[in-house]
N, CA, C and O atoms as CSV, one atom per row, in Angstrom:
chain,resi,resn,atom,element,x,y,z
A,1,UNK,N,N,-5.673,46.436,70.447
A,1,UNK,CA,C,-4.632,47.443,69.135
A,1,UNK,C,C,-6.293,47.009,68.520
A,1,UNK,O,O,-7.433,47.419,68.734
A,2,UNK,N,N,-5.769,46.131,67.802
A,2,UNK,CA,C,-6.256,45.577,66.638
A,2,UNK,C,C,-8.680,45.853,66.765
A,2,UNK,O,O,-9.226,46.749,66.122
A,3,UNK,N,N,-9.166,45.261,67.311
A,3,UNK,CA,C,-10.313,45.936,68.384
A,3,UNK,C,C,-10.382,47.363,67.649
A,3,UNK,O,O,-9.446,48.159,67.736
A,4,UNK,N,N,-11.933,47.726,66.682
A,4,UNK,CA,C,-12.603,48.915,65.859
A,4,UNK,C,C,-13.513,49.376,66.360
A,4,UNK,O,O,-14.450,48.795,65.815
A,5,UNK,N,N,-14.047,50.285,67.297
A,5,UNK,CA,C,-15.176,50.504,68.103
A,5,UNK,C,C,-15.622,51.594,67.050
A,5,UNK,O,O,-15.054,52.210,66.148
A,6,UNK,N,N,-17.120,51.541,67.666
A,6,UNK,CA,C,-17.949,52.563,66.568
A,6,UNK,C,C,-17.769,53.896,66.963
A,6,UNK,O,O,-18.015,54.227,68.123
A,7,UNK,N,N,-17.412,54.610,66.221
A,7,UNK,CA,C,-17.406,56.490,66.650
A,7,UNK,C,C,-18.881,57.474,67.037
A,7,UNK,O,O,-19.790,57.938,66.348
A,8,UNK,N,N,-18.462,57.496,68.891
A,8,UNK,CA,C,-20.082,58.305,68.427
A,8,UNK,C,C,-20.779,59.579,67.558
A,8,UNK,O,O,-19.972,60.395,68.002
A,9,UNK,N,N,-21.616,60.384,66.691
A,9,UNK,CA,C,-20.983,61.335,66.065
A,9,UNK,C,C,-21.361,62.627,66.926
A,9,UNK,O,O,-20.887,63.762,66.974
A,10,UNK,N,N,-22.658,61.835,67.743
A,10,UNK,CA,C,-22.728,62.918,68.800
A,10,UNK,C,C,-23.741,62.613,70.139
A,10,UNK,O,O,-24.012,61.420,70.004
A,11,UNK,N,N,-23.946,62.759,70.503
A,11,UNK,CA,C,-24.687,61.470,71.886
A,11,UNK,C,C,-25.296,60.828,71.913
A,11,UNK,O,O,-26.270,61.392,71.416
A,12,UNK,N,N,-25.693,59.524,72.232
A,12,UNK,CA,C,-26.057,58.295,71.268
A,12,UNK,C,C,-26.723,57.481,69.969
A,12,UNK,O,O,-27.624,56.810,69.466
A,13,UNK,N,N,-25.879,57.931,69.921
A,13,UNK,CA,C,-25.434,57.886,67.967
A,13,UNK,C,C,-24.567,57.461,67.737
A,13,UNK,O,O,-23.566,58.098,68.068
A,14,UNK,N,N,-24.403,56.368,67.158
A,14,UNK,CA,C,-23.169,55.680,66.918
A,14,UNK,C,C,-23.497,55.324,65.582
A,14,UNK,O,O,-24.528,55.450,64.922
A,15,UNK,N,N,-21.949,54.668,65.250
A,15,UNK,CA,C,-22.048,54.536,62.932
A,15,UNK,C,C,-20.742,53.416,63.127
A,15,UNK,O,O,-19.833,53.874,63.820
A,16,UNK,N,N,-20.578,52.353,62.737
A,16,UNK,CA,C,-19.910,51.532,63.140
A,16,UNK,C,C,-18.343,51.914,61.774
A,16,UNK,O,O,-18.673,52.450,60.717
A,17,UNK,N,N,-17.584,51.743,61.888
A,17,UNK,CA,C,-16.603,52.525,60.544
A,17,UNK,C,C,-16.467,52.639,59.635
A,17,UNK,O,O,-15.804,53.531,59.106
A,18,UNK,N,N,-17.602,50.949,58.624
A,18,UNK,CA,C,-17.873,50.939,57.318
A,18,UNK,C,C,-19.283,52.075,56.765
A,18,UNK,O,O,-19.655,52.567,55.699
A,19,UNK,N,N,-19.666,52.092,58.016
A,19,UNK,CA,C,-21.123,53.482,57.572
A,19,UNK,C,C,-20.177,54.932,57.690
A,19,UNK,O,O,-20.111,55.943,56.991
A,20,UNK,N,N,-19.645,54.585,58.660
A,20,UNK,CA,C,-19.380,56.692,58.436
A,20,UNK,C,C,-18.052,56.240,56.967
A,20,UNK,O,O,-17.507,57.232,56.483
A,21,UNK,N,N,-17.820,55.478,56.641
A,21,UNK,CA,C,-16.599,55.441,55.069
A,21,UNK,C,C,-17.784,55.690,54.145
A,21,UNK,O,O,-17.523,56.639,53.407
A,22,UNK,N,N,-18.970,55.188,53.924
A,22,UNK,CA,C,-19.973,55.425,52.861
A,22,UNK,C,C,-20.824,57.436,53.425
A,22,UNK,O,O,-21.399,58.311,52.777
A,23,UNK,N,N,-20.393,57.278,54.973
A,23,UNK,CA,C,-21.004,58.980,54.948
A,23,UNK,C,C,-19.830,60.234,54.555
A,23,UNK,O,O,-19.954,61.232,53.844
A,24,UNK,N,N,-18.964,59.849,55.137
A,24,UNK,CA,C,-17.865,60.802,54.110
A,24,UNK,C,C,-17.651,60.459,52.299
A,24,UNK,O,O,-17.143,61.257,51.512
A,25,UNK,N,N,-18.125,59.230,51.981
A,25,UNK,CA,C,-17.735,59.505,50.818
A,25,UNK,C,C,-19.382,59.865,50.632
A,25,UNK,O,O,-19.392,61.062,50.347
A,26,UNK,N,N,-20.221,59.567,50.652
A,26,UNK,CA,C,-21.536,60.874,50.471
A,26,UNK,C,C,-20.793,62.720,50.481
A,26,UNK,O,O,-20.693,63.540,49.568
A,27,UNK,N,N,-20.378,62.789,52.030
A,27,UNK,CA,C,-19.558,63.939,51.267
A,27,UNK,C,C,-18.934,64.357,51.117
A,27,UNK,O,O,-19.103,65.473,51.606
A,28,UNK,N,N,-17.617,64.248,50.439
A,28,UNK,CA,C,-16.963,64.173,49.631
A,28,UNK,C,C,-17.343,64.527,47.791
A,28,UNK,O,O,-16.764,65.323,47.052
A,29,UNK,N,N,-18.405,63.686,47.504
A,29,UNK,CA,C,-19.676,63.777,46.658
A,29,UNK,C,C,-20.034,64.384,46.046
A,29,UNK,O,O,-19.984,64.735,44.867
A,30,UNK,N,N,-20.658,64.642,47.300
A,30,UNK,CA,C,-21.578,66.396,47.297
A,30,UNK,C,C,-20.950,67.002,47.218
A,30,UNK,O,O,-21.411,67.859,46.463
A,31,UNK,N,N,-20.020,67.258,47.502
A,31,UNK,CA,C,-18.666,68.404,47.616
A,31,UNK,C,C,-17.700,69.153,46.220
A,31,UNK,O,O,-16.995,70.101,45.871
A,32,UNK,N,N,-18.367,67.805,45.795
A,32,UNK,CA,C,-17.627,68.069,44.170
A,32,UNK,C,C,-18.707,68.334,43.721
A,32,UNK,O,O,-18.691,69.488,44.149
A,33,UNK,N,N,-19.391,68.286,43.359
A,33,UNK,CA,C,-20.840,68.527,42.988
A,33,UNK,C,C,-20.728,70.439,43.392
A,33,UNK,O,O,-20.869,71.272,42.497
A,34,UNK,N,N,-20.557,70.689,44.332
A,34,UNK,CA,C,-20.936,71.966,44.127
A,34,UNK,C,C,-19.427,72.630,44.705
A,34,UNK,O,O,-19.295,73.200,45.788
A,35,UNK,N,N,-18.965,72.532,44.272
A,35,UNK,CA,C,-17.409,72.892,43.949
A,35,UNK,C,C,-17.399,74.321,44.404
A,35,UNK,O,O,-16.285,74.836,44.311
A,36,UNK,N,N,-18.110,74.904,44.756
A,36,UNK,CA,C,-17.980,76.439,44.820
A,36,UNK,C,C,-18.076,76.881,46.551
A,36,UNK,O,O,-17.331,77.570,47.247
A,37,UNK,N,N,-19.134,76.264,46.802
A,37,UNK,CA,C,-20.324,76.182,47.375
A,37,UNK,C,C,-19.555,76.171,48.856
A,37,UNK,O,O,-19.206,76.998,49.698
A,38,UNK,N,N,-19.491,74.273,48.592
A,38,UNK,CA,C,-18.080,73.314,49.298
A,38,UNK,C,C,-17.274,74.094,50.129
A,38,UNK,O,O,-17.095,73.893,51.330
A,39,UNK,N,N,-16.694,75.178,49.316
A,39,UNK,CA,C,-15.676,74.799,50.016
A,39,UNK,C,C,-16.021,75.954,51.166
A,39,UNK,O,O,-15.207,76.020,52.086
A,40,UNK,N,N,-17.194,76.905,51.200
A,40,UNK,CA,C,-17.879,76.866,52.860
A,40,UNK,C,C,-17.893,76.295,53.794
A,40,UNK,O,O,-18.712,75.393,53.616
A,41,UNK,N,N,-17.385,76.208,54.990
A,41,UNK,CA,C,-17.729,75.373,55.901
A,41,UNK,C,C,-18.782,75.158,56.658
A,41,UNK,O,O,-18.861,74.077,57.243
A,42,UNK,N,N,-19.775,76.106,56.801
A,42,UNK,CA,C,-21.535,75.956,56.739
A,42,UNK,C,C,-21.965,75.361,55.912
A,42,UNK,O,O,-22.826,74.631,56.403
A,43,UNK,N,N,-21.836,75.115,54.194
A,43,UNK,CA,C,-22.185,74.821,54.448
A,43,UNK,C,C,-22.444,73.030,53.675
A,43,UNK,O,O,-23.409,72.447,53.180
A,44,UNK,N,N,-20.781,72.630,53.979
A,44,UNK,CA,C,-19.993,71.384,54.515
A,44,UNK,C,C,-21.067,70.486,55.502
A,44,UNK,O,O,-21.465,69.322,55.546
A,45,UNK,N,N,-21.221,71.376,56.037
A,45,UNK,CA,C,-21.632,71.773,57.940
A,45,UNK,C,C,-22.641,70.882,58.357
A,45,UNK,O,O,-22.770,70.084,59.285
A,46,UNK,N,N,-23.926,71.587,56.541
A,46,UNK,CA,C,-25.072,71.471,57.085
A,46,UNK,C,C,-25.357,70.301,56.343
A,46,UNK,O,O,-26.325,69.599,56.634
A,47,UNK,N,N,-24.655,70.056,55.484
A,47,UNK,CA,C,-24.604,68.505,54.366
A,47,UNK,C,C,-24.420,67.122,55.041
A,47,UNK,O,O,-24.847,65.968,55.047
A,48,UNK,N,N,-23.320,68.144,55.729
A,48,UNK,CA,C,-22.666,66.899,56.557
A,48,UNK,C,C,-23.643,66.245,57.854
A,48,UNK,O,O,-23.685,65.035,58.074
A,49,UNK,N,N,-24.416,67.275,58.666
A,49,UNK,CA,C,-25.722,67.587,59.129
A,49,UNK,C,C,-26.867,66.435,58.815
A,49,UNK,O,O,-27.362,65.539,59.500
A,50,UNK,N,N,-27.053,66.887,57.448
A,50,UNK,CA,C,-28.142,65.894,57.214
A,50,UNK,C,C,-27.839,64.106,56.209
A,50,UNK,O,O,-28.440,63.171,55.679
A,51,UNK,N,N,-26.928,64.462,56.414
A,51,UNK,CA,C,-26.395,62.994,56.188
A,51,UNK,C,C,-26.195,62.362,57.695
A,51,UNK,O,O,-27.220,61.704,57.874
A,52,UNK,N,N,-25.410,62.255,58.800
A,52,UNK,CA,C,-26.019,61.867,59.470
A,52,UNK,C,C,-27.262,61.762,60.414
A,52,UNK,O,O,-27.427,60.990,61.359
A,53,UNK,N,N,-28.071,62.705,59.937
A,53,UNK,CA,C,-29.496,62.285,60.310
A,53,UNK,C,C,-30.464,61.237,59.631
A,53,UNK,O,O,-31.611,60.943,59.970
A,54,UNK,N,N,-29.248,60.457,57.952
A,54,UNK,CA,C,-30.537,60.065,56.976
A,54,UNK,C,C,-29.641,58.818,57.383
A,54,UNK,O,O,-29.911,57.931,56.574
A,55,UNK,N,N,-28.428,58.246,58.541
A,55,UNK,CA,C,-27.472,57.359,58.761
A,55,UNK,C,C,-28.203,57.272,59.681
A,55,UNK,O,O,-28.461,56.100,59.954
A,56,UNK,N,N,-28.648,57.961,60.274
A,56,UNK,CA,C,-28.929,57.893,61.829
A,56,UNK,C,C,-30.222,57.681,62.395
A,56,UNK,O,O,-30.606,57.952,63.533
A,57,UNK,N,N,-31.291,56.777,60.753
A,57,UNK,CA,C,-32.070,56.103,60.849
A,57,UNK,C,C,-32.423,54.949,59.579
A,57,UNK,O,O,-33.280,54.408,58.880
A,58,UNK,N,N,-31.179,55.066,59.890
A,58,UNK,CA,C,-30.736,53.798,58.439
A,58,UNK,C,C,-30.207,53.534,57.219
A,58,UNK,O,O,-29.696,52.472,56.860
A,59,UNK,N,N,-30.403,54.950,56.327
A,59,UNK,CA,C,-29.637,55.043,55.714
A,59,UNK,C,C,-28.560,53.931,55.348
A,59,UNK,O,O,-28.151,53.396,56.379
A,60,UNK,N,N,-27.980,53.422,54.201
A,60,UNK,CA,C,-26.868,53.391,54.117
A,60,UNK,C,C,-26.264,53.075,52.643
A,60,UNK,O,O,-25.117,52.704,52.397
A,61,UNK,N,N,-27.270,53.302,51.765
A,61,UNK,CA,C,-26.542,54.179,50.032
A,61,UNK,C,C,-25.832,55.123,50.352
A,61,UNK,O,O,-26.104,56.062,51.099
A,62,UNK,N,N,-24.932,54.911,49.816
A,62,UNK,CA,C,-23.627,56.431,49.838
A,62,UNK,C,C,-24.362,57.396,48.259
A,62,UNK,O,O,-24.114,58.602,48.240
A,63,UNK,N,N,-25.310,56.735,46.909
A,63,UNK,CA,C,-25.823,57.734,46.153
A,63,UNK,C,C,-26.957,58.367,46.798
A,63,UNK,O,O,-27.271,59.509,46.462
A,64,UNK,N,N,-27.675,57.669,47.791
A,64,UNK,CA,C,-29.468,58.361,49.103
A,64,UNK,C,C,-28.455,59.456,49.699
A,64,UNK,O,O,-28.800,60.635,49.611
A,65,UNK,N,N,-27.539,59.219,50.146
A,65,UNK,CA,C,-26.705,59.650,51.110
A,65,UNK,C,C,-26.557,61.195,50.761
A,65,UNK,O,O,-26.892,62.199,51.389
A,66,UNK,N,N,-25.706,60.958,49.083
A,66,UNK,CA,C,-25.553,62.345,48.805
A,66,UNK,C,C,-27.232,63.264,48.807
A,66,UNK,O,O,-27.618,64.363,49.204
A,67,UNK,N,N,-27.886,62.015,48.093
A,67,UNK,CA,C,-28.904,63.088,47.321
A,67,UNK,C,C,-29.688,63.843,48.723
A,67,UNK,O,O,-30.400,64.781,48.365
A,68,UNK,N,N,-29.685,63.662,49.868
A,68,UNK,CA,C,-30.457,63.790,50.959
A,68,UNK,C,C,-29.095,65.097,51.282
A,68,UNK,O,O,-29.572,66.221,51.438
A,69,UNK,N,N,-27.312,65.009,51.398
A,69,UNK,CA,C,-26.765,66.546,51.223
A,69,UNK,C,C,-26.628,67.229,50.708
A,69,UNK,O,O,-25.734,68.034,50.968
A,70,UNK,N,N,-27.759,67.405,49.193
A,70,UNK,CA,C,-27.999,67.748,48.265
A,70,UNK,C,C,-28.943,68.567,48.210
A,70,UNK,O,O,-28.922,69.703,47.736
A,71,UNK,N,N,-30.421,67.602,49.051
A,71,UNK,CA,C,-31.884,68.308,48.305
A,71,UNK,C,C,-32.216,69.887,48.814
A,71,UNK,O,O,-33.402,70.215,48.767
A,72,UNK,N,N,-31.236,70.882,49.298
A,72,UNK,CA,C,-31.663,71.811,49.578
A,72,UNK,C,C,-30.815,72.834,48.478
A,72,UNK,O,O,-31.226,73.994,48.482
A,73,UNK,N,N,-30.190,72.668,47.960
A,73,UNK,CA,C,-28.655,73.206,47.044
A,73,UNK,C,C,-29.271,72.301,45.665
A,73,UNK,O,O,-28.464,71.377,45.758
A,74,UNK,N,N,-29.748,72.091,44.996
A,74,UNK,CA,C,-30.576,71.292,44.108
A,74,UNK,C,C,-31.829,72.003,43.798
A,74,UNK,O,O,-32.369,72.355,42.750
A,75,UNK,N,N,-32.160,72.116,45.241
A,75,UNK,CA,C,-34.166,72.672,45.013
A,75,UNK,C,C,-33.286,74.325,44.834
A,75,UNK,O,O,-32.720,74.463,43.749
A,76,UNK,N,N,-33.209,75.135,45.515
A,76,UNK,CA,C,-32.182,76.968,45.032
A,76,UNK,C,C,-31.816,76.219,43.949
A,76,UNK,O,O,-32.933,76.142,43.438
A,77,UNK,N,N,-30.881,75.416,42.976
A,77,UNK,CA,C,-30.836,75.397,42.048
A,77,UNK,C,C,-31.494,75.032,40.937
A,77,UNK,O,O,-31.452,76.017,40.199
A,78,UNK,N,N,-31.859,74.489,40.607
A,78,UNK,CA,C,-33.148,74.341,39.988
A,78,UNK,C,C,-33.854,75.030,39.785
A,78,UNK,O,O,-34.200,75.052,38.604
A,79,UNK,N,N,-34.808,76.421,41.093
A,79,UNK,CA,C,-35.181,77.257,40.846
A,79,UNK,C,C,-34.534,78.700,40.355
A,79,UNK,O,O,-35.164,79.498,39.660
A,80,UNK,N,N,-32.822,78.971,40.942
A,80,UNK,CA,C,-32.441,79.730,39.651
A,80,UNK,C,C,-32.632,79.840,38.334
A,80,UNK,O,O,-33.218,80.756,37.758
A,81,UNK,N,N,-31.855,78.377,37.605
A,81,UNK,CA,C,-32.630,77.638,36.656
A,81,UNK,C,C,-33.713,78.583,36.255
A,81,UNK,O,O,-33.832,79.743,35.862
A,82,UNK,N,N,-34.623,77.293,36.607
A,82,UNK,CA,C,-35.889,78.118,36.006
A,82,UNK,C,C,-36.331,79.543,35.657
A,82,UNK,O,O,-37.064,79.937,34.749
A,83,UNK,N,N,-35.412,80.492,37.033
A,83,UNK,CA,C,-35.892,82.181,36.758
A,83,UNK,C,C,-34.776,82.713,35.852
A,83,UNK,O,O,-34.869,83.659,35.070
A,84,UNK,N,N,-33.799,82.012,36.067
A,84,UNK,CA,C,-32.769,82.323,34.589
A,84,UNK,C,C,-33.782,82.193,33.658
A,84,UNK,O,O,-34.549,83.143,33.500
A,85,UNK,N,N,-34.015,80.452,32.554
A,85,UNK,CA,C,-34.890,80.796,31.648
A,85,UNK,C,C,-35.844,81.510,31.265
A,85,UNK,O,O,-35.656,82.166,30.240
A,86,UNK,N,N,-37.146,81.612,31.949
A,86,UNK,CA,C,-37.758,82.644,32.084
A,86,UNK,C,C,-37.750,84.270,31.783
A,86,UNK,O,O,-38.542,84.917,31.098
A,87,UNK,N,N,-36.396,84.791,32.647
A,87,UNK,CA,C,-36.637,85.629,32.079
A,87,UNK,C,C,-34.951,85.967,30.449
A,87,UNK,O,O,-34.317,86.930,30.018
A,88,UNK,N,N,-35.002,84.899,30.269
A,88,UNK,CA,C,-34.174,85.074,28.604
A,88,UNK,C,C,-34.995,84.698,27.913
A,88,UNK,O,O,-34.636,84.673,26.736
A,89,UNK,N,N,-36.404,84.238,28.170
A,89,UNK,CA,C,-37.504,83.946,27.173
A,89,UNK,C,C,-38.212,84.898,26.965
A,89,UNK,O,O,-39.030,84.717,26.063
A,90,UNK,N,N,-38.228,85.873,27.454
A,90,UNK,CA,C,-38.950,87.581,28.055
A,90,UNK,C,C,-38.216,88.040,26.616
A,90,UNK,O,O,-38.259,89.214,26.249
C-alpha cells in the first residue's frame, strides 16, 4: 500500500507522481490566466495535451510547461490586441 507507481498517461508514456504534480500545477495556472477560455473542456484538453507532449520529451519546469500550454492562446491574444490597436489608431 505504501508504494507509489508511475501513472500511464497514454500507451508507452509514464510519469512519476511528482511530474504529474508539476503538470497539474502548470495546467491549473494556465487555466487561471485564461479564465473564460479554460472553462471549455476542449481548451483544457488542448492545453493538457501540450503539457503532456512537452513533459514526454523531458520538460519539468512548471513555468515552461505553462508557457507551452498557453502558446497558441497567447499568439491569438497578441494578434487580436494588435488588430484592436491598429483599428483604434485609424
